[in-house]
C-alpha positions, 0 to 999 in steps of 0.5 A, a space after each residue: 685484320 690483314 688484307 687479302 693478298 692474292 698469291 703469286 706463283 713463281 712462274 707468273 712470267 711464263 704465260 706472257 712473251 714480254 714478261 718471259 723476255 724481260 726475265 730472261 734478260 734479267 737472268 742473263 746478268 748472272 752470266 755477265 757477272 760471271 764472265 766479268 769474274 773470269 776476266 778479272 781472274 785472268 788479270 789477277 793470275 797474270 799479276 801473280 806470275 806465269 805459273 799461276 796464269 798458266 794454271 788458270 788458263 788450264 782451269 778455264 780450258 776444261 770441257 765444263 768451262 768450255 760449255 760455260 763459255 758457250 752458254 755465257 757467250 749466248 747469254 751475254 750477247 742477248 743481254 748486250 743486244 737487248 741493252 742496246 735496244 733500250 738505248 733510244 728509250 733511255 737517252 734522249 740524244 739531241 743534236 742542234 736542239 733537235 732530238 735524234 730519231 730512236 733508230 739513229 740512236 740505235 744505229 750509233 750504239 751498234 756502231 760504237 759496239 762494233 768499233 769497240 769489238 773490232 779494237 778488242 779483236 785487233 788487240 787480241 789477235 795482234 798478240 797471237 
C-alpha cells in the first residue's frame, strides 16, 4: 500500500510573498545564464574576426534583442541585489576575532560591487 501524498499545485508559491520572491529570484538565474551566453558570444565572435563580430553585434542589436536586454537587466539586477542581501547570512566575517555585524558585511559587498561596476564602466567607456 502506498502512502497518501497530498497533491501540490504548480502555483503553490503564489499565495505567500516570501515564497513568490524566492521563486522569482531563482527564475532570474535563467537570465543570468542567458546574459553570460550573450557575453561569451561577444568573446567568441571577436576571436573569429571583424566580420563575425559585426554580424553578432547586428544580431544582438535587433529590437527583439533590445527587449530581451531590458528584461535581462531588471532580472540580473534583482538577482544580484538579492544575492548580496544573503551575504551576511552566508559568510561570518571575522575581524580581530569578532564577527562583523551583518550590516557591515552588506555594505562591504555593495561597495565591492560598486567598485567593480565602476572599473568595468571605465574600461568600456574609455574604449568608446
